[in-house]
N, C-alpha and C positions, 0 to 999 in steps of 0.2 A: 442442473448447474445451481449454482447456489441463488439465493435470493440477496439484493444488498451490495452485491462487486461489484457492477458495473455499472458504469457514472447510463446519468440523464442521455438517450436520442430524440436530437430533434429534427425532427422531418424535416420543418422552412426552415431551418439557419439562413440568416444572409452573412453573403460577402460584399463587401465592398474594395476595390482596389483602386492605386492609389490617384489610376489616368479616369478614374470617375464611370468604370463599368462598376453593374453591380448583377448577384447572380445566388438564387437557391438552390441551398443543395438541400442536402440530409449530416452532420457535425453530430455535435457532444459538448458540442458551443453553438448558444442562441445568435450569436453574432463575432464578427471577423474582419478584421481590415488588411487588407495586403497591400501588398508592391507593387506584383509582377501578378497581370493574368494572364491566359489565352489571349487577349486582347491589344495588349503592349507588348511581350515579349520578346525580344526580335528572332529568336527560333522563328515565329509564327511572325511576325509582320517584317524579317528584312531588313528593317533598319536600326541601328549600331543605337544603344540604348546606357551612358555611363551612372551607378547610383553610385553617393557618396553618401555614406551615413557621418560617415566620422572627418571629410573634409581632407579627406586623404589626396581625391584629385589636388587639387586648393595647395595644399602643399606640397605635392611635387611640381607644381607648374612652380610658386615660388622657388624652388630649389631647380631645378631648370634656369631659369629668367639670371642668377645668380650665377650659374656656373658656364654660362651661353657671355657673360657683363667681361668674366675673370677672364678670358682669353683673348 
């Protein structure tokens, strides 16, 4: 195996989720922030969670309201 071609590996990397959960795992980055984890993912919780990163849901709701008013 060639030397100095692989990234540094962090045994105790910290992962922080938007829901507040924190994990310690092995990774090539020492710290990461994620939006969804096993504690808040809909598949595991059974609850629906909408992620609106660009305001698309709000835009859709405004267009829907306009369409209802025109009828």
